[in-house]
N, C-alpha and C positions, 0 to 999 in steps of 0.2 A: 815773668813771674818765677821761673825756676832760678833765676839769678838771685832773687831775694831769699828763696829757700836755701840755696847754697851758702849765702852770706851768713845766715843764722846757723846752719848745720856745721859749718867749719869751726865755730866757736864752742860747740858742745863738748868735744874732748877736753879742751882746756878748762871749761867749767866743771866737768866731771873730776878732773885731776885736782883742781883747787878745792872742790867740795870734799873729796876723800882725804886730802891733806889736813883740812880744817877739822874734820871728824876725828882723825887720828891724833891730832894735837889736843883736842878736847879730852879724849880718852886718856892720853898720856898725862895731861894736867890733873885729871881726877885721880889717877893712880898715884901720881907723885904726892898729891895732898893726903891721900890715904896712908902712904908710907911715912909721912911726916906726922901722922896722928891727927890730922884735921879731916873734915868731911864727914858725911853721914855713914855710920856703920851699924851693923846688926850686933846683937849681943854675942854672937859667935866671932865677931871681929871682921866679918866680910863686908865688902863694899855694897851699898844699896843702889839699885837701878833707878829708873825714872819713876816719878810719882804718877800714880793712877788714881782715878776716882772709883771708889767702891761703894757698896751698899751701906757700910758703916762709916764712911768718910775716906779721906785720902790714905793711901798706903804705898809702900815700895816693896819690891821683891829683892831679897838678898841674893847677890850673885854667887855667894859661896855655898850656902846651905839650901837655898831655894825657898826659904820660909817667907811668908808675907808679914811685913812689919808695919803696924799702924803708925800714924803720924806722931802720936804722943809717946811712942816708944823709940823714936830715933835717938841714937847716941852720937853726939858730936865731940 
């Protein structure tokens, strides 16, 4: 039984590295699109975070000014 646990556990560091590289790649891609003038931005020009469900509908949090921006106010 320990042999099976070891088999799974030895792949965990590789999985963690691949996950972190993919997350870094996604963040870099979003920032690149933002610098090119594409992507969702706030009226202040900041990049918007992930979409959340709120009481009055979906919204995103601005990563620059921290303001909550409603879905119908996204600027692309």
